[in-house]
C-alpha positions as CSV (number, residue, x, y, z in Angstrom):
1,M,-0.9,49.2,31.3
2,L,0.7,45.5,31.0
3,S,4.2,45.6,31.3
4,L,6.4,44.7,28.4
5,R,7.1,41.0,30.3
6,S,3.7,40.1,30.6
7,S,2.7,41.0,27.1
8,F,5.2,38.8,25.6
9,A,4.1,35.9,28.5
10,P,1.9,34.4,26.1
11,F,4.5,34.3,23.0
12,R,7.2,32.9,25.7
13,R,4.8,30.1,26.2
14,A,3.7,29.4,22.8
15,C,7.5,29.1,21.8
16,T,8.5,26.9,25.0
17,I,5.3,24.1,23.7
18,R,6.8,24.3,20.1
19,R,10.4,23.4,21.5
20,L,8.8,20.8,23.8
21,T,6.7,19.5,20.8
22,T,9.9,19.7,18.8
23,V,12.1,17.4,21.4
24,A,9.3,15.1,21.9
25,S,9.5,14.4,18.2
26,D,12.9,14.3,18.0
27,E,13.3,11.7,21.0
28,V,10.2,9.8,18.8
29,L,12.2,9.7,15.9
30,E,16.0,9.0,17.4
31,Y,14.1,6.0,19.6
32,A,12.4,4.5,15.8
33,L,16.2,4.6,14.2
34,S,17.7,3.1,17.0
35,L,15.8,-0.2,16.8
36,S,17.3,-3.2,15.6
37,K,13.8,-4.9,14.8
38,P,10.4,-4.0,14.3
39,K,8.3,-2.8,17.0
40,Y,4.4,-3.9,17.1
41,T,3.1,-1.3,19.7
42,W,3.5,2.4,18.1
43,T,1.2,4.7,19.9
44,K,-0.7,7.3,17.2
45,N,1.2,10.1,19.2
46,E,4.5,8.4,18.5
47,I,3.5,7.8,14.8
48,S,1.9,11.4,14.6
49,S,5.5,13.0,16.1
50,I,7.3,11.1,13.7
51,Y,4.7,12.0,10.5
52,T,5.1,15.6,11.2
53,T,8.6,16.0,11.6
54,P,10.2,18.4,9.5
55,L,9.9,16.7,5.8
56,M,13.5,17.1,4.9
57,K,14.6,15.6,8.0
58,L,11.6,12.8,7.8
59,V,13.1,12.1,4.3
60,N,16.7,11.7,5.8
61,A,15.6,9.5,8.5
62,A,13.6,7.3,6.3
63,Q,16.6,6.7,4.0
64,A,19.0,5.8,7.0
65,Q,16.1,3.0,8.0
66,H,15.8,1.6,4.8
67,R,19.6,1.6,4.3
68,K,19.7,-0.1,7.4
69,F,17.3,-2.7,6.7
70,H,17.7,-3.2,3.3
71,D,19.7,-2.9,0.1
72,P,18.7,0.4,-1.5
73,T,19.6,-0.9,-4.7
74,K,17.3,-3.4,-5.3
75,I,13.3,-2.9,-6.3
76,Q,10.4,-5.5,-6.6
77,L,8.6,-5.3,-9.9
78,C,5.3,-6.1,-9.6
79,T,2.6,-6.7,-12.4
80,L,-0.8,-7.0,-11.6
81,M,-3.7,-8.5,-14.1
82,N,-7.2,-8.3,-13.7
83,I,-8.4,-12.0,-14.1
84,K,-12.7,-11.1,-13.5
85,S,-13.3,-7.8,-14.1
86,G,-16.5,-5.7,-12.9
87,G,-19.2,-6.6,-11.5
88,C,-18.5,-6.4,-7.7
89,T,-21.3,-6.4,-5.3
90,E,-19.0,-4.0,-3.1
91,N,-20.0,-0.2,-2.6
92,C,-16.2,1.2,-2.3
93,S,-17.1,4.6,-3.4
94,Y,-13.5,4.9,-5.5
95,C,-14.1,1.5,-7.5
96,S,-14.6,1.5,-10.9
97,Q,-15.5,-2.1,-10.8
98,S,-18.6,-1.8,-8.3
99,S,-21.6,-2.2,-9.6
100,S,-23.0,0.5,-7.0
101,N,-20.9,3.0,-9.4
102,N,-21.7,4.3,-12.8
103,T,-18.7,3.5,-15.1
104,S,-17.9,2.0,-18.3
105,V,-16.4,-1.4,-16.7
106,K,-18.8,-4.5,-17.3
107,A,-19.3,-7.8,-15.4
108,E,-16.7,-10.5,-16.9
109,K,-16.4,-13.8,-16.6
110,L,-13.0,-15.7,-14.9
111,V,-10.3,-15.3,-17.6
112,T,-8.6,-18.8,-18.2
113,I,-5.4,-20.3,-17.4
114,E,-3.7,-19.8,-21.0
115,E,-4.4,-16.5,-20.8
116,V,-2.9,-16.0,-17.4
117,K,0.4,-17.9,-18.5
118,I,0.8,-15.5,-21.4
119,N,0.3,-12.4,-19.4
120,A,2.7,-13.8,-16.7
121,L,5.4,-14.8,-19.2
122,E,5.3,-11.4,-20.6
123,A,5.6,-9.8,-17.3
124,K,8.7,-12.2,-16.6
125,R,10.4,-11.1,-20.0
126,N,9.8,-7.5,-18.8
127,G,11.6,-8.1,-15.4
128,S,8.7,-8.2,-13.1
129,T,9.1,-10.7,-10.5
130,R,5.8,-11.0,-8.6
131,F,2.6,-11.6,-10.7
132,C,-0.5,-10.5,-9.0
133,L,-4.1,-12.1,-10.1
134,G,-6.9,-9.3,-8.7
135,A,-10.8,-10.3,-9.4
136,A,-14.0,-8.0,-8.6
137,W,-15.5,-10.2,-5.7
138,R,-16.8,-9.8,-2.2
139,G,-15.4,-12.6,-1.1
140,M,-14.8,-16.8,-1.8
141,E,-18.0,-18.0,-0.2
142,G,-19.6,-20.7,-2.5
143,R,-16.7,-20.4,-4.9
144,K,-15.1,-23.7,-5.0
145,S,-14.9,-24.2,-8.6
146,A,-13.6,-20.7,-8.9
147,M,-11.1,-21.3,-6.4
148,K,-10.0,-24.5,-8.0
149,R,-9.2,-22.6,-10.9
150,I,-7.4,-19.7,-9.2
151,S,-5.3,-22.3,-7.4
152,E,-4.2,-23.7,-10.7
153,M,-3.2,-20.1,-12.0
154,V,-0.9,-19.6,-8.8
155,K,0.3,-22.8,-9.5
156,T,1.3,-21.8,-13.0
157,V,2.7,-18.7,-12.3
158,N,4.9,-20.3,-9.3
159,D,5.9,-22.7,-12.0
160,M,7.4,-20.1,-14.4
161,G,9.7,-18.8,-11.8
162,L,7.5,-16.1,-10.6
163,E,6.1,-15.2,-7.0
164,S,2.4,-15.1,-6.8
165,C,-0.4,-12.6,-5.2
166,V,-4.0,-12.6,-5.5
167,T,-6.6,-10.7,-4.2
168,L,-10.4,-11.8,-4.0
169,G,-12.1,-9.8,-1.4
170,M,-13.0,-11.3,2.0
171,L,-11.9,-15.0,3.1
172,E,-12.2,-17.2,5.9
173,D,-10.2,-19.4,7.5
174,S,-11.4,-22.5,5.5
175,H,-10.2,-20.6,2.3
176,T,-6.7,-20.6,2.6
177,A,-5.9,-24.1,2.4
178,P,-6.1,-24.1,-1.4
179,L,-4.3,-21.3,-1.9
180,E,-1.7,-22.5,0.7
181,E,-1.3,-25.6,-1.4
182,A,-0.8,-24.0,-4.6
183,G,1.9,-22.3,-2.9
184,L,0.3,-18.6,-3.2
185,S,3.5,-16.3,-1.8
186,A,1.4,-13.5,-0.8
187,Y,-2.5,-12.2,-0.3
188,N,-3.9,-8.6,-0.8
189,C,-6.3,-7.5,1.4
190,N,-6.0,-3.3,1.8
191,I,-7.5,-1.8,4.9
192,D,-7.9,1.1,2.5
193,T,-7.5,3.8,5.5
194,S,-8.2,4.5,9.0
195,R,-10.7,2.9,10.9
196,E,-12.5,6.2,11.7
197,H,-12.9,7.7,8.1
198,Y,-13.7,4.0,6.4
199,K,-17.4,4.0,7.2
200,N,-17.4,7.6,4.9
201,I,-16.0,5.2,1.8
202,V,-17.1,1.7,2.2
203,S,-20.3,0.3,4.1
204,S,-20.8,-3.0,2.5
205,R,-18.2,-4.4,4.2
206,S,-16.9,-3.7,7.7
207,Y,-13.4,-2.4,8.8
208,D,-13.2,-5.6,11.2
209,D,-14.0,-7.7,8.0
210,R,-11.1,-6.6,6.4
211,L,-9.2,-7.4,9.5
212,Q,-10.5,-10.5,9.9
213,T,-9.3,-11.6,6.4
214,I,-5.8,-10.3,7.3
215,N,-5.9,-12.5,10.2
216,S,-7.0,-15.6,8.6
217,I,-3.8,-15.2,6.1
218,Q,-1.7,-14.3,8.7
219,K,-2.7,-17.7,10.4
220,S,-2.1,-19.9,7.2
221,G,1.4,-18.8,6.7
222,I,1.0,-16.9,3.8
223,K,2.2,-13.5,3.3
224,V,-0.3,-10.5,3.8
225,C,-0.1,-7.4,1.3
226,T,-2.0,-4.8,2.9
227,G,-2.0,-0.9,2.2
228,G,-4.5,1.7,1.3
229,I,-5.2,4.5,-0.8
230,L,-4.4,8.3,-0.5
231,G,-6.6,10.8,-1.7
232,L,-10.0,9.8,-0.3
233,G,-10.9,13.1,1.7
234,E,-9.2,11.9,5.1
235,S,-7.1,14.1,7.2
236,E,-3.4,13.7,8.4
237,Q,-4.8,11.8,11.2
238,D,-6.7,9.5,9.4
239,R,-3.6,8.7,7.6
240,V,-2.0,8.7,10.8
241,G,-4.6,6.2,12.0
242,F,-4.2,4.0,9.0
243,L,-0.6,3.5,9.7
244,S,-1.2,2.5,13.0
245,T,-3.4,0.0,12.2
246,L,-0.7,-1.5,9.9
247,S,2.4,-0.7,12.3
248,N,0.3,-2.7,15.3
249,M,0.0,-6.2,13.1
250,E,2.2,-8.7,14.3
251,P,4.1,-9.7,12.1
252,H,3.9,-6.5,9.8
253,P,2.5,-6.8,6.5
254,E,5.2,-8.4,4.1
255,S,4.3,-5.2,1.7
256,V,2.7,-1.9,2.0
257,P,0.8,-0.8,-1.2
258,I,0.6,3.1,-1.0
259,N,-2.4,4.0,-3.7
260,R,-2.3,7.3,-5.3
261,L,-6.6,7.8,-5.9
262,V,-7.4,7.7,-9.6
263,P,-10.6,9.4,-9.7
264,V,-12.5,7.5,-12.4
265,P,-15.6,9.0,-13.7
266,G,-19.1,7.7,-12.5
267,T,-17.9,6.8,-9.2
268,K,-19.3,8.4,-6.2
269,I,-15.9,9.4,-4.9
270,V,-15.7,12.0,-7.7
271,K,-18.8,13.3,-6.6
272,D,-18.1,13.4,-3.0
273,M,-14.6,15.4,-3.8
274,K,-16.3,18.1,-5.9
275,N,-18.6,18.5,-2.1
276,S,-16.2,18.2,0.0
277,K,-14.1,20.8,1.8
278,S,-11.4,18.7,3.2
279,K,-7.8,19.3,1.8
280,T,-6.7,18.2,-1.4
281,L,-3.8,15.4,-1.2
282,G,-0.9,17.1,-1.4
283,F,2.8,15.4,-3.0
284,D,4.2,16.1,0.6
285,D,1.4,13.9,2.2
286,I,2.3,10.7,-0.1
287,V,5.7,11.5,0.9
288,R,4.9,11.5,4.4
289,T,3.3,8.4,4.4
290,I,5.8,6.4,2.8
291,A,8.5,7.9,4.7
292,T,6.7,7.5,8.4
293,A,5.4,3.6,7.2
294,R,9.7,2.9,6.2
295,I,10.5,4.0,9.7
296,I,8.1,2.3,12.0
297,M,7.5,-0.8,9.3
298,P,11.1,-1.2,8.7
299,E,11.0,-4.6,6.8
300,S,8.1,-4.1,4.9
301,M,8.1,-3.8,1.4
302,I,6.8,-0.3,0.6
303,R,5.1,-0.3,-3.1
304,L,4.2,2.5,-5.2
305,A,0.7,1.2,-6.7
306,A,-2.2,3.0,-8.3
307,G,-1.8,6.1,-9.6
308,R,2.3,6.3,-9.7
309,Y,1.5,7.4,-13.3
310,T,0.4,10.4,-12.2
311,M,3.9,11.3,-10.4
312,R,6.6,13.2,-12.3
313,E,9.7,11.1,-12.6
314,S,11.3,13.4,-10.2
315,E,8.5,13.1,-7.6
316,Q,8.8,8.8,-8.0
317,F,12.9,9.7,-7.1
318,I,11.6,11.2,-4.1
319,C,9.4,8.5,-3.2
320,F,12.2,6.0,-3.2
321,M,14.6,8.4,-1.1
322,A,11.9,7.9,1.1
323,G,12.0,4.4,1.3
324,C,9.7,2.9,-1.1
325,N,11.8,-0.2,-2.4
326,S,8.5,-1.8,-4.9
327,I,6.5,-0.5,-8.1
328,F,3.8,-1.9,-9.8
329,T,4.7,-1.9,-13.6
330,G,3.2,-3.1,-16.9
331,K,0.2,-2.6,-18.8
332,D,-2.2,-1.4,-16.4
333,M,-3.9,-1.4,-13.1
334,L,-6.8,-2.9,-13.0
335,T,-8.7,-0.5,-14.9
336,T,-6.6,2.3,-14.6
337,P,-3.2,3.5,-16.2
338,C,0.4,1.7,-15.4
339,N,3.7,2.9,-16.4
340,G,5.2,0.9,-18.5
341,W,8.1,-1.7,-18.1
342,E,10.6,0.0,-20.5
343,E,10.1,3.1,-18.8
344,D,10.5,1.9,-15.4
345,K,13.8,-0.1,-16.4
346,A,15.3,3.2,-17.8
347,M,14.4,4.7,-14.8
348,L,15.7,2.6,-12.5
349,K,18.7,2.0,-14.7
350,K,19.3,5.7,-14.4
351,W,19.4,6.1,-10.9
352,G,21.6,2.9,-10.0
353,M,18.9,0.7,-9.4
354,E,17.9,-2.9,-10.2
355,P,15.0,-5.2,-10.2
356,L,15.0,-7.6,-7.5
357,R,15.2,-11.6,-8.2
358,P,11.9,-13.5,-7.6
359,F,11.9,-15.5,-4.1
360,S,14.6,-13.1,-2.6
361,T,14.5,-10.1,-0.4
362,T,15.9,-7.2,0.1
363,T,16.1,-7.1,3.3
364,L,19.6,-7.2,4.9
365,G,20.9,-10.2,6.6
366,Q,18.2,-12.6,5.2
């Protein structure tokens, strides 16, 4: 017969392991909060230690980090306009604009500069300070005339006193000069998810293709906007890997959009999700991702992007508490719904927040 002491040995070892894990997690979190400037060499183990911190403690730490680096009362309002809809040759399984998905979105021509001006003026009147232009293209190779017109759109937005951002697919070094000359504020190229999970979502463009575009933008001096989508059937470790890629960029992305998947009928991801045994994305997963991003990329703007309209106001409040300081607002998010300006302005006023002015920053000391 086993002695009482020996029968409890496995239990004691398990408790010891849990205590050591907690200590290690606490040490990593304390170390992250002690830094006075960003670190670009976060390991996946370190990020995982932070990500798995008890949620209340994690949010509290993220809020402390936010207040250390930013004015928590200032929120950047961004508006996104679809300047060329549908017909994209990429096969992103989640995208309603991909020609490989069977959705109701039709391919359209590039909009006019006058249309951009009208929409940008409306956004400015409603308090948005960054106006983003999205085109459903694989990339800009062979699109000289389109690049010229988009550069004119960028100048038009800038002349109105707004920051400008575009997302046009893949870019090479030679494509950045016109955008830089036009005064582009930022370029968006999302990495979507972790390197490991990416192949399950997209096959027409590699993960390294996306990183190469980001590298070209960084070399040009244009600010980088890059984030991803939560709810693609990814695991917790995929979210850690996603954050690892972002936090090891030097410099960190100027802005990190966090999208919540909006399952559009006719997209491949909807079918995949029905057949998947992956754990459904929980709201706590979104909060953990935002909070961890804030802690390891303290100077970046963390932006709630697509899918925010599915969140209750109380859930959005928690996201702001966890370090989010930017939102997309306006009419729509390309082909999915978006929270409107009036409801967002009322929400921010209720919480004691106000829109950030154009070409300014929430970062303290800058």
